[in-house]
PAROMI-916426 format. One record per residue (C-alpha): residue number from 1; x, y, z. Coordinates in nm, 3 decimals. Layout:
<recs>
<NUM, <X, Y, Z>> ...
</recs>
This chain:
<recs>
<1, <4.603, 16.132, 10.893>> <2, <4.330, 16.108, 10.627>> <3, <3.984, 15.950, 10.625>> <4, <3.967, 15.987, 11.000>> <5, <3.598, 15.894, 11.011>> <6, <3.699, 15.538, 10.916>> <7, <3.895, 15.490, 11.239>> <8, <3.778, 15.253, 11.508>> <9, <3.735, 15.384, 11.862>> <10, <4.050, 15.199, 11.970>> <11, <4.259, 15.333, 11.681>> <12, <4.132, 15.688, 11.733>> <13, <4.198, 15.669, 12.108>> <14, <4.556, 15.558, 12.049>> <15, <4.617, 15.821, 11.779>> <16, <4.476, 16.094, 12.002>> <17, <4.702, 15.991, 12.291>> <18, <5.008, 15.994, 12.064>> <19, <4.921, 16.338, 11.930>> <20, <4.892, 16.205, 11.574>> <21, <4.556, 16.373, 11.530>> <22, <4.300, 16.567, 11.732>> <23, <3.936, 16.522, 11.819>> <24, <3.867, 16.844, 11.627>> <25, <4.016, 16.688, 11.312>> <26, <3.831, 16.357, 11.350>> <27, <3.507, 16.544, 11.421>> <28, <3.553, 16.768, 11.117>> <29, <3.607, 16.463, 10.896>> <30, <3.291, 16.299, 11.033>> <31, <3.088, 16.617, 10.982>> <32, <3.214, 16.631, 10.623>> <33, <3.116, 16.266, 10.568>> <34, <2.769, 16.332, 10.714>> <35, <2.718, 16.637, 10.491>> <36, <2.769, 16.425, 10.180>> <37, <2.554, 16.133, 10.297>> <38, <2.199, 16.273, 10.294>> <39, <2.101, 15.987, 10.062>> <40, <2.140, 15.743, 10.352>> <41, <1.887, 15.923, 10.573>> <42, <2.092, 15.825, 10.881>> <43, <2.132, 16.160, 11.060>> <44, <1.807, 16.346, 11.123>> <45, <1.912, 16.623, 11.365>> <46, <2.255, 16.774, 11.308>> <47, <2.455, 16.925, 11.598>> <48, <2.782, 17.049, 11.441>> <49, <2.827, 17.337, 11.687>> <50, <2.788, 17.107, 11.986>> <51, <3.028, 16.861, 11.822>> <52, <3.298, 17.122, 11.765>> <53, <3.269, 17.255, 12.121>> <54, <3.286, 16.904, 12.268>> <55, <3.582, 16.816, 12.046>> <56, <3.773, 17.126, 12.159>> <57, <3.705, 17.038, 12.523>> <58, <3.817, 16.680, 12.459>> <59, <4.143, 16.795, 12.302>> <60, <4.216, 17.012, 12.604>> <61, <4.140, 16.720, 12.832>> <62, <4.368, 16.486, 12.637>> <63, <4.647, 16.745, 12.643>> <64, <4.608, 16.772, 13.021>> <65, <4.644, 16.395, 13.055>> <66, <4.292, 16.347, 13.192>> <67, <4.133, 16.142, 12.918>> <68, <3.909, 15.835, 12.951>> <69, <3.898, 15.593, 12.658>> <70, <3.597, 15.759, 12.494>> <71, <3.742, 16.111, 12.516>> <72, <3.734, 16.281, 12.178>> <73, <3.539, 16.003, 12.002>> <74, <3.263, 16.133, 11.768>> <75, <2.936, 15.943, 11.803>> <76, <2.587, 15.937, 11.659>> <77, <2.302, 15.925, 11.913>> <78, <1.982, 15.737, 11.838>> <79, <1.680, 15.969, 11.842>> <80, <1.535, 15.768, 12.132>> <81, <1.786, 15.919, 12.378>> <82, <1.687, 16.250, 12.533>> <83, <1.958, 16.510, 12.470>> <84, <1.931, 16.845, 12.644>> <85, <1.820, 17.123, 12.411>> <86, <1.833, 16.896, 12.105>> <87, <1.520, 16.750, 11.939>> <88, <1.445, 16.402, 12.072>> <89, <1.145, 16.279, 11.875>> <90, <1.175, 15.900, 11.881>> <91, <1.111, 15.939, 11.505>> <92, <0.746, 16.021, 11.579>> <93, <0.534, 16.316, 11.477>> <94, <0.372, 16.317, 11.819>> <95, <0.699, 16.437, 11.976>> <96, <0.752, 16.710, 11.719>> <97, <0.911, 17.012, 11.885>> <98, <1.016, 16.825, 12.199>> <99, <1.355, 16.958, 12.314>> <100, <1.429, 16.801, 12.653>> <101, <1.557, 17.008, 12.943>> <102, <1.755, 16.710, 13.067>> <103, <2.010, 16.455, 12.945>> <104, <1.964, 16.078, 12.942>> <105, <2.195, 15.892, 13.179>> <106, <2.368, 15.713, 12.889>> <107, <2.448, 16.032, 12.699>> <108, <2.551, 16.203, 13.024>> <109, <2.798, 15.921, 13.091>> <110, <2.934, 15.936, 12.736>> <111, <2.970, 16.315, 12.743>> <112, <3.129, 16.302, 13.090>> <113, <3.382, 16.061, 12.938>> <114, <3.457, 16.320, 12.669>> <115, <3.262, 16.172, 12.375>> <116, <3.143, 16.404, 12.097>> <117, <2.784, 16.415, 11.966>> <118, <2.761, 16.463, 11.590>> <119, <2.380, 16.452, 11.583>> <120, <2.072, 16.237, 11.628>> <121, <2.011, 15.922, 11.425>> <122, <1.710, 15.786, 11.239>> <123, <1.510, 15.492, 11.375>> <124, <1.173, 15.322, 11.356>> <125, <0.901, 15.522, 11.528>> <126, <0.919, 15.459, 11.904>> <127, <1.160, 15.174, 11.816>> <128, <0.871, 14.974, 11.668>> <129, <0.994, 14.808, 11.352>> <130, <1.257, 14.587, 11.193>> <131, <1.337, 14.788, 10.880>> <132, <1.347, 15.162, 10.969>> <133, <1.044, 15.219, 10.747>> <134, <0.812, 15.353, 11.020>> <135, <1.008, 15.674, 11.083>> <136, <0.849, 16.018, 11.051>> <137, <1.178, 16.128, 10.892>> <138, <1.155, 15.871, 10.613>> <139, <1.363, 15.560, 10.557>> <140, <1.719, 15.511, 10.668>> <141, <1.906, 15.327, 10.392>> <142, <2.166, 15.054, 10.413>> <143, <2.498, 15.159, 10.255>> <144, <2.535, 14.804, 10.118>> <145, <2.399, 14.702, 9.776>> <146, <2.317, 14.361, 9.626>> <147, <2.589, 14.305, 9.368>> <148, <2.528, 14.551, 9.084>> <149, <2.165, 14.610, 9.187>> <150, <2.080, 14.970, 9.278>> <151, <1.774, 14.877, 9.485>> <152, <1.773, 15.045, 9.827>> <153, <1.804, 14.797, 10.114>> <154, <1.693, 14.821, 10.473>> <155, <1.962, 14.877, 10.736>> <156, <1.738, 14.689, 10.979>> <157, <1.546, 14.831, 11.270>> <158, <1.476, 14.989, 11.494>> <159, <1.835, 15.120, 11.521>> <160, <1.863, 15.150, 11.143>> <161, <2.012, 15.499, 11.139>> <162, <2.276, 15.394, 11.390>> <163, <2.372, 15.087, 11.188>> <164, <2.380, 15.279, 10.858>> <165, <2.591, 15.560, 11.004>> <166, <2.850, 15.324, 11.153>> <167, <2.870, 15.105, 10.842>> <168, <2.914, 15.411, 10.618>> <169, <3.184, 15.561, 10.845>> <170, <2.981, 15.872, 10.922>> <171, <3.072, 15.831, 11.288>> <172, <3.309, 15.610, 11.484>> <173, <3.023, 15.444, 11.676>> <174, <2.662, 15.500, 11.777>> <175, <2.416, 15.432, 12.056>> <176, <2.132, 15.189, 11.994>> <177, <1.849, 15.033, 12.189>> <178, <1.731, 14.674, 12.175>> <179, <1.381, 14.562, 12.275>> <180, <1.360, 14.247, 12.064>> <181, <1.670, 14.261, 11.846>> <182, <1.690, 14.627, 11.745>> <183, <2.067, 14.648, 11.797>> <184, <2.167, 14.299, 11.681>> <185, <1.951, 14.270, 11.367>> <186, <2.064, 14.604, 11.214>> <187, <2.426, 14.520, 11.300>> <188, <2.394, 14.190, 11.114>> <189, <2.236, 14.364, 10.813>> <190, <2.516, 14.622, 10.787>> <191, <2.832, 14.427, 10.869>> <192, <2.880, 14.600, 11.204>> <193, <2.894, 14.484, 11.566>> <194, <2.594, 14.531, 11.797>> <195, <2.586, 14.451, 12.169>> <196, <2.271, 14.419, 12.377>> <197, <2.382, 14.410, 12.745>> <198, <2.216, 14.228, 13.033>> <199, <1.890, 14.398, 13.133>> <200, <1.983, 14.647, 13.404>> <201, <2.351, 14.683, 13.306>> <202, <2.284, 15.017, 13.131>> <203, <2.044, 15.279, 13.265>> <204, <1.716, 15.336, 13.079>> <205, <1.661, 15.678, 13.237>> <206, <1.602, 15.946, 12.974>> <207, <1.545, 15.693, 12.695>> <208, <1.196, 15.717, 12.545>> <209, <1.026, 15.395, 12.657>> <210, <0.883, 15.129, 12.427>> <211, <0.853, 14.818, 12.648>> <212, <1.007, 14.885, 12.987>> <213, <1.084, 14.527, 13.089>> <214, <1.259, 14.456, 12.756>> <215, <1.433, 14.780, 12.649>> <216, <1.810, 14.796, 12.687>> <217, <2.063, 15.041, 12.544>> <218, <2.392, 14.928, 12.399>> <219, <2.679, 15.020, 12.166>> <220, <2.684, 14.980, 11.787>> <221, <3.044, 14.977, 11.668>> <222, <3.288, 14.875, 11.396>> <223, <3.430, 14.582, 11.589>> <224, <3.417, 14.389, 11.917>> <225, <3.696, 14.584, 12.088>> <226, <3.508, 14.908, 12.028>> <227, <3.191, 14.754, 12.173>> <228, <3.386, 14.664, 12.488>> <229, <3.531, 15.015, 12.521>> <230, <3.199, 15.190, 12.464>> <231, <3.001, 14.960, 12.694>> <232, <3.244, 15.045, 12.974>> <233, <3.149, 15.412, 12.937>> <234, <2.773, 15.348, 12.909>> <235, <2.728, 15.094, 13.190>> <236, <2.688, 15.145, 13.562>> <237, <2.432, 15.177, 13.838>> <238, <2.189, 15.467, 13.815>> <239, <1.969, 15.557, 14.115>> <240, <1.729, 15.730, 13.873>> <241, <1.643, 15.391, 13.715>> <242, <1.480, 15.142, 13.954>> <243, <1.575, 14.854, 13.723>> <244, <1.942, 14.954, 13.708>> <245, <2.165, 14.693, 13.876>> <246, <2.416, 14.798, 14.140>> <247, <2.691, 14.577, 13.999>> <248, <3.052, 14.674, 13.940>> <249, <3.151, 14.750, 13.579>> <250, <3.459, 14.545, 13.485>> <251, <3.724, 14.641, 13.232>> <252, <3.556, 14.482, 12.933>> <253, <3.844, 14.557, 12.697>> <254, <4.095, 14.385, 12.924>> <255, <3.892, 14.064, 12.888>> <256, <3.964, 14.045, 12.513>> <257, <4.239, 13.784, 12.513>> <258, <4.088, 13.576, 12.234>> <259, <4.164, 13.263, 12.436>> <260, <3.849, 13.051, 12.459>> <261, <4.017, 12.714, 12.514>> <262, <3.801, 12.501, 12.740>> <263, <3.493, 12.720, 12.700>> <264, <3.167, 12.542, 12.628>> <265, <2.955, 12.676, 12.342>> <266, <2.595, 12.558, 12.309>> <267, <2.418, 12.507, 11.975>> <268, <2.039, 12.512, 12.030>> <269, <1.850, 12.267, 11.810>> <270, <1.533, 12.480, 11.825>> <271, <1.701, 12.755, 11.621>> <272, <1.727, 12.526, 11.319>> <273, <1.407, 12.666, 11.175>> <274, <1.212, 12.509, 10.889>> <275, <1.298, 12.681, 10.564>> <276, <1.619, 12.836, 10.696>> <277, <1.822, 12.958, 10.396>> <278, <2.122, 12.740, 10.314>> <279, <2.351, 13.044, 10.343>> <280, <2.242, 13.107, 10.702>> <281, <2.286, 12.741, 10.792>> <282, <2.635, 12.737, 10.638>> <283, <2.727, 13.058, 10.821>> <284, <2.619, 12.899, 11.149>> <285, <2.808, 12.577, 11.075>> <286, <3.119, 12.773, 10.979>> <287, <3.100, 12.980, 11.297>> <288, <3.067, 12.663, 11.502>> <289, <3.379, 12.524, 11.335>> <290, <3.571, 12.847, 11.401>> <291, <3.496, 12.833, 11.773>> <292, <3.581, 12.465, 11.786>> <293, <3.912, 12.526, 11.610>> <294, <3.985, 12.801, 11.864>> <295, <3.965, 12.543, 12.141>> <296, <3.604, 12.565, 12.254>> <297, <3.394, 12.259, 12.328>> <298, <3.078, 12.246, 12.118>> <299, <2.767, 12.087, 12.267>> <300, <2.412, 12.051, 12.139>> <301, <2.157, 12.205, 12.373>> <302, <1.781, 12.238, 12.389>> <303, <1.577, 12.548, 12.464>> <304, <1.234, 12.385, 12.439>> <305, <1.016, 12.695, 12.480>> <306, <1.185, 12.890, 12.199>> <307, <0.891, 12.831, 11.964>> <308, <0.666, 13.031, 12.196>> <309, <0.904, 13.328, 12.222>> <310, <0.781, 13.534, 11.927>> <311, <0.409, 13.518, 12.015>> <312, <0.488, 13.586, 12.383>> <313, <0.702, 13.884, 12.286>> <314, <0.431, 14.027, 12.061>> <315, <0.187, 14.017, 12.351>> <316, <0.418, 14.157, 12.621>> <317, <0.587, 14.430, 12.414>> <318, <0.265, 14.587, 12.277>> <319, <0.104, 14.565, 12.622>> <320, <0.388, 14.764, 12.776>> <321, <0.393, 15.000, 12.477>> <322, <0.024, 15.080, 12.515>> <323, <0.086, 15.180, 12.877>> <324, <0.402, 15.381, 12.803>> <325, <0.252, 15.565, 12.507>> <326, <-0.061, 15.668, 12.696>> <327, <0.131, 15.978, 12.812>> <328, <0.132, 16.121, 12.458>> <329, <-0.201, 16.298, 12.457>> <330, <-0.136, 16.653, 12.335>> <331, <-0.173, 16.803, 12.681>> <332, <0.180, 16.850, 12.818>> <333, <0.432, 16.829, 12.534>> <334, <0.474, 16.737, 12.170>> <335, <0.216, 16.753, 11.893>> <336, <-0.142, 16.867, 11.954>> <337, <-0.408, 16.841, 11.684>> <338, <-0.610, 17.143, 11.583>> <339, <-0.958, 17.114, 11.726>> <340, <-1.293, 17.211, 11.580>> <341, <-1.544, 17.422, 11.763>> <342, <-1.716, 17.215, 12.028>> <343, <-1.439, 16.956, 12.054>> <344, <-1.359, 16.842, 12.405>> <345, <-1.069, 16.658, 12.566>> <346, <-1.176, 16.323, 12.421>> <347, <-1.165, 16.462, 12.067>> <348, <-0.827, 16.619, 12.141>> <349, <-0.685, 16.283, 12.252>> <350, <-0.831, 16.101, 11.952>> <351, <-0.721, 16.352, 11.689>> <352, <-0.376, 16.407, 11.840>> <353, <-0.297, 16.037, 11.857>> <354, <-0.442, 15.969, 11.511>> <355, <-0.220, 16.241, 11.363>> <356, <0.084, 16.180, 11.581>> <357, <0.122, 15.801, 11.575>> <358, <0.208, 15.611, 11.257>> <359, <0.028, 15.291, 11.148>> <360, <0.272, 15.046, 11.314>> <361, <0.259, 15.228, 11.646>> <362, <-0.120, 15.244, 11.626>> <363, <-0.131, 14.870, 11.553>> <364, <0.083, 14.783, 11.854>> <365, <-0.101, 15.017, 12.089>> <366, <-0.432, 14.861, 11.984>> <367, <-0.297, 14.507, 12.031>> <368, <-0.149, 14.602, 12.366>> <369, <-0.468, 14.765, 12.491>> <370, <-0.665, 14.459, 12.382>> <371, <-0.445, 14.206, 12.565>> <372, <-0.455, 14.418, 12.881>> <373, <-0.833, 14.460, 12.877>> <374, <-1.041, 14.306, 13.152>> <375, <-1.173, 14.016, 12.947>> <376, <-0.840, 13.911, 12.799>> <377, <-0.573, 13.995, 13.058>> <378, <-0.544, 13.639, 13.187>> <379, <-0.593, 13.474, 12.849>> <380, <-0.312, 13.669, 12.681>> <381, <-0.091, 13.889, 12.898>> <382, <-0.061, 13.667, 13.204>> <383, <-0.013, 13.359, 12.986>> <384, <0.264, 13.536, 12.794>> <385, <0.432, 13.628, 13.123>> <386, <0.429, 13.262, 13.227>> <387, <0.580, 13.161, 12.893>> <388, <0.848, 13.425, 12.946>> <389, <0.939, 13.268, 13.278>> <390, <0.973, 12.930, 13.109>> <391, <1.198, 13.074, 12.839>> <392, <1.424, 13.224, 13.105>> <393, <1.428, 12.892, 13.290>> <394, <1.546, 12.716, 12.971>> <395, <1.849, 12.944, 12.957>> <396, <1.914, 12.914, 13.332>> <397, <1.918, 12.536, 13.298>> <398, <2.162, 12.541, 13.008>> <399, <2.399, 12.780, 13.183>> <400, <2.377, 12.578, 13.504>> <401, <2.487, 12.274, 13.303>> <402, <2.813, 12.449, 13.220>> <403, <2.749, 12.626, 12.890>> <404, <2.946, 12.951, 12.870>> <405, <2.784, 13.101, 12.558>> <406, <2.529, 13.008, 12.292>> <407, <2.585, 13.051, 11.918>> <408, <2.292, 13.116, 11.683>> <409, <2.219, 13.305, 11.360>> <410, <2.145, 13.674, 11.415>> <411, <1.885, 13.707, 11.138>> <412, <1.692, 13.468, 10.909>> <413, <1.829, 13.642, 10.597>> <414, <2.053, 13.918, 10.466>> <415, <1.913, 14.270, 10.434>> <416, <1.597, 14.289, 10.223>> <417, <1.483, 14.568, 9.996>> <418, <1.296, 14.868, 10.130>> <419, <0.931, 14.831, 10.041>> <420, <0.958, 14.458, 9.974>> <421, <0.755, 14.379, 10.287>> <422, <0.502, 14.659, 10.239>> <423, <0.220, 14.430, 10.130>> <424, <0.313, 14.137, 10.352>> <425, <0.129, 14.032, 10.664>> <426, <0.285, 14.223, 10.960>> <427, <0.379, 13.886, 11.108>> <428, <0.624, 13.833, 10.820>> <429, <0.810, 14.145, 10.934>> <430, <0.796, 14.032, 11.297>> <431, <0.971, 13.707, 11.198>> <432, <1.291, 13.909, 11.152>> <433, <1.319, 13.895, 11.531>> <434, <1.286, 13.515, 11.554>> <435, <1.647, 13.461, 11.671>> <436, <1.676, 13.766, 11.895>> <437, <1.361, 13.810, 12.107>> <438, <1.444, 13.525, 12.347>> <439, <1.745, 13.723, 12.470>> <440, <1.526, 14.019, 12.571>> <441, <1.259, 13.800, 12.728>> <442, <1.527, 13.636, 12.944>> <443, <1.717, 13.961, 13.013>> <444, <2.044, 13.818, 12.880>> <445, <2.338, 13.979, 12.699>> <446, <2.369, 13.914, 12.327>> <447, <2.602, 14.032, 12.053>> <448, <2.588, 14.021, 11.673>> <449, <2.922, 13.981, 11.493>> <450, <2.968, 14.000, 11.113>> <451, <3.113, 13.670, 10.997>> <452, <3.041, 13.635, 10.626>> <453, <2.859, 13.747, 10.312>> <454, <2.582, 13.599, 10.102>> <455, <2.614, 13.521, 9.731>> <456, <2.514, 13.879, 9.647>> <457, <2.787, 14.023, 9.866>> <458, <2.565, 14.135, 10.155>> <459, <2.694, 14.093, 10.512>> <460, <2.567, 13.817, 10.739>> <461, <2.608, 13.798, 11.115>> <462, <2.605, 13.542, 11.392>> <463, <2.471, 13.595, 11.743>> <464, <2.635, 13.495, 12.069>> <465, <2.424, 13.482, 12.385>> <466, <2.596, 13.502, 12.723>> <467, <2.532, 13.444, 13.090>> <468, <2.371, 13.734, 13.278>> <469, <2.624, 14.002, 13.385>> <470, <2.907, 13.821, 13.206>> <471, <2.945, 14.058, 12.912>> <472, <3.324, 14.042, 12.953>> <473, <3.331, 13.670, 12.882>> <474, <3.074, 13.707, 12.603>> <475, <3.284, 13.979, 12.440>> <476, <3.591, 13.759, 12.455>> <477, <3.412, 13.474, 12.277>> <478, <3.285, 13.726, 12.021>> <479, <3.639, 13.858, 11.980>> <480, <3.765, 13.508, 11.908>> <481, <3.489, 13.456, 11.651>> <482, <3.566, 13.792, 11.492>> <483, <3.936, 13.710, 11.466>> <484, <3.862, 13.372, 11.307>> <485, <3.604, 13.508, 11.061>> <486, <3.829, 13.795, 10.953>> <487, <3.538, 13.999, 10.816>> <488, <3.682, 14.321, 10.670>> <489, <3.441, 14.393, 10.383>> <490, <3.301, 14.745, 10.349>> <491, <3.019, 14.874, 10.130>> <492, <3.121, 15.036, 9.801>> <493, <3.042, 15.406, 9.824>> <494, <2.746, 15.512, 9.609>> <495, <2.591, 15.786, 9.824>> 
</recs>
C-alpha cells in the first residue's frame, strides 16, 4: 500500500487485521510526511523512536490476535497532554524544560490500546486562543489556501496543530481539547471532524488545565467513524479525576447506522446572528435540508439566553485560568527568570510570569483575577455563574421537549489569514467562539462536521449538539449528515 498516512483509522485498522500493511509501515509513512511538513508548524516535539517502538509492539499484538481498534494507529498528541519523559509545554515558555514523570489518563488509555505517538502538536498557549497565534513555538498553519492566494491561513485554535496535522495527513488522527470550541472550530476551518464529548466523559487528569469546569478532551479525525472509534478508546471513568463520570462507555462505532428517521432536530433561532455571511446561512440551510431528506423532523427552537453566553464564558474561563495558572511561579518546575542582586520572592514571581506568559495569557489572567477580586466577585463571577445555569436550563428544556440534536453553524466564517486579526480588538477574535461556547457552559457533547466549501474553496463545517451522555446518538446524526454532504475535498499540497 502507498500513501499510508492518508488512511482513516477504520481503513488502517482493517488493513492491519488483514495483514495488508503493518503499523511500522504506516508509522514510517507518517514520519516521512511530518519530516517534509515543517512549513505547517504542526509538530513541535518529535518522538520517532517512541513511535517506532510502539509500532513494533502493536504489530506483535496484532499478530497475536490481541488488538483493540486503535492498535497500531499513529497519532499526534496535543502539547497540552502530559506525556512521560516527553516535553509537555502547553505551548508556553513558562513550562520550558518540563518533562513529566507521568502520563495523562487519555494518552495512557490510547497507548494501552496500542496507539502510536508520532510527537506533540502545536497549539495556542495554555489553549487560550482561536487562531494558534499565541504559541511559543510560532504559528501553526492551515494546509488549505484561498483559491490561488498564497496567504497563510489559520488552522483555528487552540487545537490548531492537531487540525493542521490531520488535514495534511501527517497523522491518522490527533487528540484535542475544547474549552470554548477549541476542537470544533479548528475542525471546521480545516475540513476535518472534531468531537467535544460530554463534560466528564473523558478524564482531564494529566491535561494542563485552562478552565477546569469547561475543559474537555476529544478526538480530531478524518471522519465521523474515526471519531467514534477514537472516543471509545479515550473515554471512561477515572478515579484520579473527581469530575470524571462513572458511566459505561458504549460501542460508539456500532451506533453508526445512518438511520435518523423519526429523530427530531432543533434549529435555534438565536444562532441566526446579525451580519451572518450568506455562505454560512446557506450551509446551515443545506444541512437542515439534508437531515430532513434523511427522515428527521426539523423543528424551530429557542435558546433565549444564548446572547449572554459569550460574555459569561469570558468571565468564567479567565477566572478559572487565573486560579489554575497561579501554580506557575518559577519555584517548582518550568521557567525561572534570572534575578538581580537583592531580588526577593515577589520579584521572582513577577519576572518569571512576565517572561513566561505571552500577552493573551497575561490578558486573561488579569481579567480573571479582576473578576474574582473581593469588590467584583458578585458583580461579575457569580452573575456569570447564574447566567451559565440559565443557558444549561435552556438546553434541558429543549431536550425535555423531545429534541434529539441541535444543528448550528460551527464558525461565523471560513479560516481567516494569519495576522489579519492582529490589530483588531480582542473581542473580535473571541467572536470566533460565538456558536461553540454554549456547549461547554452546558457541559454538552458537540461535533463539527465538514459539509461544504466557500467561494474561495475553503472548507466550512456545521455543528451538531447532543443530549448529555448520548454521544452515540449524536455521532449517528453526524454520520448521516456526513454521508449526505459527501465532503471529500482535500487541500492541494504546497508545503
